[in-house]
N, C-alpha and C positions, 0 to 999 in steps of 0.2 A: 289615694287615687294615683293611678299610673297615667302619665302623660304620653300621648301618642307622638311618634316621631313626625316631624314636619315633612310635608310633601316637597318635592323639588320646586314646585311653583311657589310655595310659601317662602321657601328659603330665598328664591330669586326676588320675590317682592320685598323681602327684608333688605336684601342687598341694594335694590333700587331706592328704597326709602332712605337708607343710610347715605347713599351717594347724593340724593337730593339735599339732605340736611348738610352734608359736608360741603357741597357747592355753595349753599346759602350761607354757611358760616364764614366763607371767604378768609380774610386775614385775622379774624378773631380767634383767640385761643380756645381750646376745648374747655379749659378751666373757667374762662370768662363766660362762655355760653352756658356751661353746666351750672355755674353759680346763679346766673340770671334765671335759669329754668327751674332751679331747685332740685337738680339731680346731681349725682356724683359724676366726676369726670370719667371714671371708668365705665359707668353706664352709657354715657354719651359716646365714648370711644367704641364700645361694643356695638351700639346701634349703627354708628357710621361705618364700621368695618363689616357689618352684616353678621357678626357673631351673636347678636341678639335680634333674631329675625322677626319676633313678634312682641315688641315692647307694648306696654299698656297704653291704652288710649290717653290716659291722663299724662303720661310721660311724653308721648308724641305731641299732644296739645301744648304742653308747657315748653318744650323745645321749639316747636314751630312759633309760638308767641314770642319767645325770646329772640328769634331770628327775624321776626316781622313777616312770617309766612302765614297764609291762611290755610286752614285745613282743606278748604275747597281746592286750592291750588295743588296741594300735595295729592289729594285724591284724584283730581283730574289727570295729573301726569301719570299716576299709577294705572288708572283705568285706560288711558290712551295706549300705554305700553302693553297692557294686557290684551286689549282689542287688536293691536297691531300684531302681537305674537300669535294670536289664534287665527288670524286671517292669512298668514303667510305659510 
């Protein structure tokens, strides 16, 4: 199966997700948060930098839980940003 290239919009959503998670991580290390989420530090680093624009739902849920973030809050911020970008 050949995977299609991501659209610019999908890449931008991935960057925003990574930025949200990075802000929420605060002073905690990547290693600490990754261990708490059960993912590798490299996976978390890729998500935070936008190099992994479409992480699995399970990965996002685990990282969000380790940071004390609700998935609703992550989705709300993403949707608000999407709405704002389509109305300007």
